[in-house]
N, C-alpha and C positions, 0 to 999 in steps of 0.2 A: 764330375767324378764322385764316387762314393768315398766315404771315409775308410780308407785302408791304411792300417798302421804301418809304421816303419818296420815293426817286428814281422808283419806279414811279408813285406817285400824282402826283408833280410832272410827269412826262413826259406822263401822261394828261391832266392839267389843262391843260398848255401846248398840247397838240394840240387838245383840245376848244375852247379859246378861239380857235384859229385856223381852226376849221371854218366852212364855208359853210352846211352843212345837216346835221341829225342825224336818224337814224331809230332809235327805241327800240322793241324787240320785247319784250313782256311775256308770261310764261307763268305757270303755276300756282305756281311756286316763290316768286313775290313775295307771294302771299296766304297762304302757309302760316303765316307768322309772325303773321298775324291770325286764325289758327284755322280756316282753310278748306283742307281737304286736296285733293290732285289727284284727278282721276277715273281716272287710270291710273298704273301704276308703283308705286314704294315708298310705303307708308303711304297707299294710295289710299282713296277714299271707299267706305264700306260702310254700307248703311242697311237695317235690319230683315232682314238676311241676304241682301240683294240687292247685287250689284255695280252701281255707278252706270252703267257702260257698258251694262248690260242694260236700264236704265230710261230711257235717253236715246237712243231710236231711234224712228222713225216707226212701226215695226212694234209696239213695246211700247205706244205710245199708241193704236194702232188696236185692239189686243187688250184693253187695260185702261186706258182714259184716266184713271179716278179714281186708280188706283195711281200712275201716272206723275205726275199732278198733286200727289198727296200727297207724293211725293218732292221735287218742285220747291218745294212749299210749305215743306217742311223746310229746303231750301237757302235759300229767301228769308228765312225766320225767322232762320237763323243769320247770313246776310249782314247783316241789319239790326242784329243784336246785336254784330257785329264792328266793329272800328275800323280805319281805314287805319293802316298802320305807317310807320316812318320812311322806308322805301323809296318808298312811294306819295307821301309828302309831299315828299321831296326831288326826285322826278321831276316832280311837279306844279309845283314852284317853277321848275325848269329850263324846263319847257314854257311857263310864263308869261313867262319872260324872252326865250326864243327865238321864241315865237309862230309865225308862218307858216314859219319856217325849221327847224322841228322837227315831226315827225309821230310820234305814239306809236300803235303797233298792239298791242292787247291781245287775248290769247286767253281772258282771264277774263271771266265775265259776272256777277261779284258786285257791280259798281257801286262798288268801293272807290276806284278811280282818280278817278271823278267826285266822290266825297265828300271826297277829299283836296284838291280844288280844281283838278284838272287841267282846263284849258280844253277844253270839249266840241268846239269846232270844230277842234282839233288832235289829236283822239283818235278812233281807229277801233276800234269794238267788233267785232272780226273774227267772233266767235262769238255776237254778240247780247248781250242783257241780260236778266237774270232778271225785272226789273221792267217789261219791255215785253211787252204781250200782242198777239196777232194772231189773226184769224179763220182757221179751217181751211178755210173755203170759198174756193177759188181765185178765185171771181168776186166776192168781197167784199173791200173794201179797208180794213175796220175795223182800227184799231190804237189802243192805249191804254197809257198809263203808269199803273201801279197799285202802290202800296206796302202794300196790305192784307196783313198777315202771315197771316191766316186763309184767304185765297183759295185754293180748291182742296183744303181739308182734309176737307170733308164732301161736296162735290158739284163736278162739273165746271162751271166757269163757261161761260155761253153768250153768243153775240154778240147785242148789243142791236139790231143791224140786220137780221140774217137768221136768228137762232136756232141757227146752227151752233155747234159746240164751239169754245171759245177754247183757245189753247195759249200757253205761254211763247214769246216771240219770240227763241229761241236756236237755234243750229245743233246739231242732234243728230248722233250718229254715223250715217254713211251719207248725210248731206245735204251739199249744196254750200255753200261760203261765198258770200255775196252778191257778185255780180259787181262791183257798184259799189264795194265795199270793196277788191277787187283793183285796180280801176282807180285809185282814190284813192291807194293806196300806190305803184303803178307811176309815176303822175304825179309824186308827191313825189320819188321817186328821180331821175326824169329832169329835172324842172324846178328842183328845189331844190339840185341838185348835191350830193347827200348824200355826205359823205366820212367819216362815222363812224356805226357801228351799235352800239347798246347792246343786248346780249343779256341779258335780266334774268329769271332763273328759268325758262329754257327749255332744252330739249335742243339746239335749233337744228339738228336733223337732219331735221325734218319739213316738208313743203311746207305753206304757202307761205314760211315763215320762212327755210328753207334757200336758197330761190331768191332772196329779197331780199338775203341776206347775200352770196351769190355775185355778184350783180349789182353791189353796191356795191364789193366787193373788185376785181372786174374793171375798174371805173372808177377804181381807185387809192385807194379808201377803206380805212379801218382798222376793226378790230373790238375791242370790249371786252366781256368776259363776266363777269357777276356770278352766280355759281352755287356752291353748296356741293359739287356733284358734280365731282370731278376727272376723271371719265370723259367729260365733255363733249368731243365729238370735233371740234367746229368749230375751225378754225385761227384763233387770235386774236393780237392784239398786246398786250393786257393781260388777265390773268386774275385777278380778285378772288375768291379761293376763300372762300366763306362766304355767309351769308344776305345778300340784297340789302338787307334792312332795316338791316343793320349797315354795309355797304360804301357804298351809294349816298350817305348823308349825308356820309360822309368824302370820297369821290371827287368829289362835286359841291359841296363846301364852297368858299365864296369865288369861285364862278364868276360 
């Protein structure tokens, strides 16, 4: 951890307690302490010689659906073996206290926030969830939650309704984020009068996160960043340099 003074922590806690609404933005950095690497950037995911970004596209699934499923099965198995860290738990506790006045938007699809006890109704899985399945047939509405760690390891699962291939209900590279997720976050900013953004393990430079931060700041809100990367370019009011699994329990203590 960097040297962050007690005064910094106290000023953050004082401001947080005076807030009307909070928006938490979670990126891959939060889950790294639980053993789950990011798909891009430093120490990114590599599986059997493949970059994760090459296996998480609609084109890759069309070309070799079993290979793509085997990679996602590996990710599912690892996520099931991983445990939420202190950052997940501290944030889940905060969300349970603030309820409708706090919205958490996660880019991670490992399910660790849910397992930490984060209230589902106040959590937006912006990029989906590894354990949700959906049919590839656009005319079929089949969806299912499935925690079978061996699913997709030997064959591609098929839809029980129409026999088309099933896929993980996650947002792959090149796909659009579900519109309802964008709307939910925009509404939270507008109706909850969000005046604090928690940037947790994200670069905060990529849409839609960058847009959310700008909108809150434009409305007079403040920004707290929890990230080991001092190169994070977002202008913030508090910078907790270090792992979110270390800093969140401290910063959110006694709230």
